[in-house]
C-alpha positions as CSV (number, residue, x, y, z in Angstrom):
1,M,-29.7,35.0,-15.8
2,K,-29.7,34.7,-12.1
3,I,-28.4,31.4,-10.6
4,Y,-30.3,30.4,-7.5
5,D,-29.0,28.4,-4.5
6,F,-30.9,26.7,-1.7
7,D,-28.8,26.5,1.4
8,G,-25.7,26.8,-0.7
9,R,-26.7,24.0,-3.1
10,K,-28.1,24.0,-6.6
11,N,-30.4,21.0,-6.0
12,I,-32.1,19.3,-3.1
13,C,-32.0,15.7,-4.5
14,G,-28.2,15.1,-4.5
15,E,-28.0,13.4,-1.1
16,R,-30.9,11.2,-1.9
17,L,-29.5,10.4,-5.3
18,H,-26.3,9.3,-3.6
19,E,-28.2,7.2,-1.1
20,A,-30.3,5.4,-3.7
21,R,-27.3,4.8,-5.9
22,C,-25.3,3.2,-3.1
23,K,-28.3,1.0,-2.1
24,L,-28.2,-0.4,-5.6
25,R,-24.5,-0.7,-5.4
26,I,-23.9,1.0,-8.7
27,T,-21.1,3.5,-9.6
28,Q,-21.7,6.9,-10.9
29,S,-20.5,5.7,-14.3
30,E,-23.1,2.9,-14.2
31,L,-25.8,5.3,-13.3
32,A,-24.8,7.7,-16.1
33,A,-24.9,4.7,-18.6
34,R,-28.4,3.7,-17.4
35,L,-29.6,7.3,-17.8
36,Q,-28.0,7.4,-21.3
37,C,-30.0,4.2,-22.2
38,E,-33.1,6.2,-21.2
39,G,-32.2,9.1,-23.5
40,I,-30.6,11.4,-21.0
41,T,-27.2,12.7,-22.1
42,I,-25.1,12.8,-19.0
43,E,-21.6,11.9,-17.9
44,R,-20.1,10.5,-14.7
45,D,-18.8,13.9,-13.6
46,S,-22.3,15.4,-13.9
47,I,-23.6,12.7,-11.5
48,S,-20.9,13.6,-9.1
49,R,-21.8,17.3,-9.3
50,I,-25.5,16.5,-8.7
51,E,-24.6,14.5,-5.6
52,I,-22.5,17.2,-4.1
53,G,-25.0,19.9,-5.0
54,T,-23.1,22.0,-7.6
55,R,-25.3,21.1,-10.6
56,F,-28.9,21.9,-11.3
57,V,-31.3,19.0,-12.1
58,T,-34.0,19.4,-14.7
59,D,-37.5,18.0,-14.2
60,Y,-37.0,15.4,-17.0
61,E,-33.7,14.3,-15.4
62,L,-35.4,14.0,-12.0
63,M,-38.2,11.8,-13.5
64,T,-35.7,9.6,-15.3
65,L,-33.5,9.3,-12.2
66,S,-36.4,8.2,-10.1
67,K,-37.3,5.6,-12.8
68,V,-33.7,4.2,-13.1
69,L,-33.2,4.2,-9.3
70,G,-36.6,2.6,-8.5
71,V,-37.7,5.4,-6.2
72,T,-40.3,8.2,-6.4
73,V,-39.6,11.8,-7.3
74,D,-41.1,12.7,-4.0
75,W,-38.6,10.5,-2.2
76,L,-35.7,12.1,-4.1
77,L,-37.0,15.6,-3.1
78,S,-37.5,14.8,0.5
79,N,-34.9,15.1,3.2
80,E,-36.4,13.0,5.9
């Protein structure tokens, strides 16, 4: 299996994820707990890895992240 990078990162939503989480003033652990309540099995270190771009994000994780953070998937994927 080939692992793909985009500009050295494994996702394009990490920076936006960090921005949205900080706006809500929640920790990575709190975000992981909220995602777990939505049925996504994820730990705090996985949130950290997403934010720094070293972990892939699946489509269902992206949809749940947008729901929990109160933003759209399009916003998470944009870099404007």
